[in-house]
C-alpha positions in Angstrom: -15.9 -11.3 27.2 -13.9 -9.7 24.5 -14.5 -6.5 22.5 -13.1 -5.6 19.1 -12.5 -2.0 18.1 -11.9 -0.9 14.4 -11.0 2.7 13.5 -12.7 4.1 10.4 -10.8 7.1 9.2 -13.2 8.5 6.6 -16.3 7.8 8.6 -14.8 9.5 11.7 -15.8 6.8 14.1 -14.8 3.6 15.9 -16.8 0.5 15.2 -17.2 -1.7 18.3 -18.1 -5.4 18.4 -18.5 -8.2 20.9 -16.6 -11.4 20.0 -18.4 -14.7 20.7 -16.7 -18.0 21.6 -17.4 -19.2 18.0 -15.7 -16.2 16.4 -18.8 -14.3 15.5 -18.8 -10.5 15.8 -21.9 -8.7 17.2 -22.0 -5.0 16.3 -22.4 -2.9 19.4 -22.1 0.8 18.7 -20.4 3.4 16.5 -18.5 5.9 18.5 -18.0 9.3 16.9 -14.3 10.3 16.7 -13.9 13.4 14.5 -10.6 14.1 12.8 -9.8 10.9 11.0 -9.2 8.2 13.6 -6.4 5.8 12.6 -3.9 3.9 14.7 -5.0 2.7 18.1 -3.4 1.2 21.2 -4.6 -0.2 24.5 -3.0 -0.3 27.9 -2.0 -3.8 29.2 -5.0 -4.0 31.4 -7.4 -3.3 28.5 -9.1 -0.5 30.4 -7.9 2.4 28.2 -7.9 2.9 24.4 -5.9 5.6 22.7 -6.8 6.8 19.2 -4.8 9.0 16.9 -6.7 11.4 14.7 -4.5 11.9 11.7 -6.4 14.7 10.0 -6.8 17.0 13.1 -3.5 15.9 14.6 -4.8 14.8 18.0 -4.7 11.7 20.2 -7.8 10.9 22.3 -7.9 8.8 25.4 -10.9 6.6 26.2 -12.0 4.6 29.2 -13.2 1.2 28.2 -16.3 0.0 30.0 -17.0 -3.7 30.8 -19.7 -3.6 28.1 -17.2 -2.3 25.5 -18.4 1.3 25.8 -15.9 4.1 25.2 -15.9 7.3 27.3 -13.6 10.1 26.3 -11.3 11.1 29.2 -8.8 13.3 27.4 -7.6 14.7 24.1 -4.2 16.2 23.3 -2.7 18.0 20.3 0.3 16.4 18.6 3.2 17.7 16.5 2.1 15.7 13.5 -0.3 13.0 12.4 0.7 9.7 14.1 0.6 6.6 11.9 1.5 4.0 14.6 1.1 3.8 18.4 1.9 1.3 21.1 1.8 1.4 24.9 4.9 0.5 26.8 4.8 -2.8 28.7 4.3 -1.0 32.0 1.2 0.9 30.8 2.6 4.3 31.7 3.8 5.7 28.4 2.4 5.8 24.9 4.9 5.6 22.0 3.9 7.1 18.7 5.6 7.5 15.3 5.1 10.2 12.6 5.7 9.2 9.0 5.7 12.8 7.6 6.9 14.3 10.9 10.1 12.3 10.7 10.3 11.4 14.3 8.9 9.5 17.3 7.1 10.7 20.5 6.7 9.4 24.0 3.7 10.7 26.1 3.1 9.9 29.8 -0.3 9.2 31.2 -1.9 10.8 34.3 -3.5 9.0 37.2 -6.7 8.4 35.2 -4.8 6.9 32.3 -5.3 10.0 30.0 -2.4 11.3 28.0 -0.5 14.3 29.2 -0.1 16.8 26.3 3.5 17.8 26.7 5.6 14.9 25.4 8.3 13.6 27.7 10.4 12.7 24.6 10.7 13.7 20.9 13.4 12.2 18.7 14.0 13.3 15.2 14.5 10.3 12.9 13.7 10.4 9.2 10.8 10.3 6.7 8.7 7.1 6.8 8.7 6.2 10.5 6.3 3.3 11.1 6.1 0.8 14.0 7.6 2.1 17.2 7.4 -0.1 20.3 9.3 -1.5 23.3 10.5 -5.1 23.6 9.1 -7.5 26.3 11.7 -6.5 28.8 10.6 -2.9 28.4 14.3 -1.8 28.3 14.6 -1.2 24.6 12.5 0.6 22.0 12.7 0.2 18.2 11.3 2.3 15.4 11.0 0.8 11.9 11.6 3.0 8.7 10.9 1.8 5.2 13.1 2.2 2.1 12.2 2.6 -1.6 14.0 6.0 -1.9 11.5 7.3 0.7 13.0 6.4 4.0 16.4 5.3 5.4 15.7 1.5 5.3 16.6 1.0 8.9 15.4 0.5 12.5 16.3 3.2 15.0 17.2 1.7 18.4 17.0 3.2 21.9 17.3 2.5 25.5 14.0 3.1 27.2 13.7 4.6 30.7 10.7 3.0 32.4 10.5 5.7 35.1 10.7 8.8 32.9 9.9 7.6 29.4 13.2 9.0 28.1 14.9 7.5 25.0 18.6 7.2 24.7 20.0 6.3 21.2 22.1 3.1 21.2 25.5 2.7 19.7 25.0 2.4 16.8 21.7 4.4 16.7 20.4 2.5 13.7 20.7 -0.9 12.1 20.3 -0.9 8.3 18.2 -3.7 6.6 19.9 -5.7 3.9 18.9 -5.3 0.2 16.7 -2.2 0.7 14.1 -4.5 2.4 12.3 -1.6 4.1 11.3 -2.6 7.7 7.7 -1.4 8.3 6.1 -3.2 11.3 7.5 -5.5 14.0 6.6 -7.8 16.9 8.7 -9.6 19.5 9.1 -13.2 20.6 7.6 -13.4 24.1 10.6 -15.3 25.7 13.5 -15.1 23.2 15.4 -11.9 22.4 14.1 -11.7 18.8 12.4 -8.9 16.9 10.4 -9.9 13.8 10.0 -7.2 11.1 7.9 -7.2 8.0 9.6 -5.6 5.0 7.5 -3.4 2.7 9.9 -3.3 -0.2 11.3 -6.7 0.3 8.0 -8.5 0.8 9.5 -10.6 3.6 10.0 -11.1 7.3 13.4 -10.7 9.0 14.3 -12.0 12.4 16.7 -9.6 14.3 18.5 -10.9 17.4 18.6 -8.5 20.4 21.8 -8.2 22.4 20.3 -8.4 25.9 23.2 -6.5 27.4 23.2 -3.5 24.9 19.9 -3.7 23.1 21.6 -3.6 19.7 19.9 -5.5 16.9 21.7 -8.1 14.7 20.1 -9.0 11.5 19.3 -12.7 11.1 17.4 -14.8 8.6 15.0 -13.3 6.1 12.0 -15.3 4.9 10.0 -14.4 1.7 6.3 -13.8 2.1 5.6 -14.3 -1.7 3.0 -17.0 -2.3 4.2 -19.7 -4.7 1.3 -19.0 -7.1 1.8 -15.2 -7.2 4.5 -12.9 -8.7 5.4 -9.4 -7.8 6.2 -7.5 -4.6 4.4 -9.2 -1.7 4.5 -6.0 0.3 4.7 -7.0 3.9 2.6 -4.8 6.2 1.4 -5.6 9.7 2.7 -8.6 11.8 1.5 -10.3 15.0 2.7 -13.2 17.1 0.7 -15.4 19.4 1.2 -15.1 23.2 3.0 -18.5 23.4 5.4 -17.5 20.5 4.4 -20.5 18.4 3.0 -18.6 15.4 3.7 -15.4 13.5 1.1 -14.0 11.1 1.9 -11.4 8.5 -0.2 -9.4 6.0 0.9 -10.0 2.4 -0.5 -6.7 1.1 0.4 -7.1 -2.6 -1.2 -10.5 -2.9 -4.2 -10.0 -0.6 -3.1 -12.9 1.6 -2.2 -13.6 5.3 0.8 -15.8 5.9 1.1 -18.2 8.8 4.7 -18.7 9.9 5.8 -21.5 12.4 8.3 -20.4 15.0 11.0 -23.0 15.8 12.5 -23.4 19.3 15.4 -21.2 18.2 13.1 -18.4 17.0 13.6 -19.0 13.3 10.4 -18.9 11.2 9.1 -20.7 8.1 5.9 -20.0 6.1 3.5 -23.0 6.4 0.3 -21.7 4.7 -1.5 -18.7 3.2 -5.2 -17.7 3.3 -7.1 -15.1 1.3 -7.4 -11.9 3.2 -9.8 -9.0 2.8 -9.1 -6.9 -0.3 -6.3 -4.4 0.4 -5.3 -5.9 3.8 -4.3 -3.2 6.1 -4.8 -4.1 9.8 -4.6 -7.4 11.6 -5.0 -8.3 15.2 -5.2 -11.3 17.6 -7.8 -11.8 20.3 -6.8 -12.3 23.9 -7.2 -16.0 23.9 -5.0 -16.5 20.8 -7.8 -18.5 19.1 -8.8 -15.9 16.5 -7.2 -13.4 14.1 -8.9 -10.3 12.7 -8.3 -8.9 9.2 -9.6 -5.6 7.8 -9.8 -4.6 4.2 -8.9 -1.1 3.1 -10.5 -1.8 -0.3 -13.4 -4.1 0.9 -14.6 -2.2 3.9 -15.1 -5.5 5.8 -13.6 -7.3 8.8 -13.1 -11.0 8.7 -12.4 -13.3 11.7 -10.3 -16.4 11.2 -9.9 -19.4 13.6 -6.3 -20.3 14.3 -5.6 -24.0 14.1 -3.9 -25.1 17.3 -2.0 -27.9 15.6 -0.8 -26.1 12.4 -1.4 -22.4 12.6 -3.6 -22.5 9.5 -6.3 -19.8 9.3 -10.0 -20.6 8.6 -12.5 -17.8 8.0 -15.4 -18.1 10.4 -17.2 -14.8 10.1 -17.3 -11.5 8.0 -18.9 -8.2 8.9 -19.4 -5.0 7.0 -17.7 -2.0 8.6 -20.8 0.2 8.4 -23.9 0.8 10.5 -26.0 0.9 7.3 -26.5 4.6 7.6 -23.1 6.2 6.9 -22.7 4.3 3.6 -23.7 1.0 2.0 -21.8 -2.0 3.1 -18.5 -2.5 1.2 -18.5 1.0 -0.3 -15.0 2.4 -0.6 -14.6 5.1 2.0 -15.2 3.2 5.2 -11.5 2.7 5.4 -10.5 0.6 8.4 -7.1 1.8 9.7 -6.5 -0.3 12.8 -8.1 -3.2 14.8 -7.5 -4.2 18.4 -9.1 -6.2 21.0 -9.5 -6.1 24.8 -11.0 -8.3 27.4 -13.6 -7.0 29.9 -12.6 -9.8 32.4 -10.8 -7.8 35.0 
């Protein structure tokens, strides 16, 4: 049984759903989370959910029940309003980035899985920090920063200590993206040493090769996300990869599309198809089985579920739900802004 969680910033709650085998979402409950809930992360076991509250500048820790219920087990104050969070692969440390705070944090968890308030690491970077996560080996950590005269157009790279959570800048400490592409979000191939980054200003996806000895990134091929029937900046946002590494999916924010990219044996990617997304696509996620993709609309106030074709990676919409309980606001009204979506399985 899988459960889906969507953070709704302006409604100060998390919408929870149960996912059926056919891709239908059954609304379960609306969990109050004051302070503007936005990015979320789960531990590898799916038993803990972490939610950053960007208005109040906190991060809350929740225990996830087998029925998808959320029980608050801790809440810490943070130095700024986190805009992206990921758990390290060992499930002991939460990595968070701060767009306006110009830096990245690492927090440890206690024996119950709740965050410890005093950060074990804070690294100053630059304005526009976005995705910050470790690679599959859990030895290296990377923080994307966009361009457009706002940020430094680079990825900060660190060695990650799995025992202490400490970060050590690599040599060089950053890798600059070509053509002011503006790396925003990233994901990793599960078996090859490759990082895939979506580029906000470039409207593209770039594959970076990871030196397994040093962790340093080397920029590889860049693939445009612009649909053939659309002109303008495609505006790459979130990106996900299937557990088998066969398919990458990327939000094409400027065109309200989701791109499917086939991954070759050498890790190179090519766009094979597009599908219409929710209006103002912001967050996407994959279910634990790899059969479904979720897309939320910052403008539409809905979540759509797409079935992933096993033989071609094409996406087909199978269900659509309003992100409201019918009491906070009418379905689709601008204001129920979905900031993040994630899933977890209660089979444990």
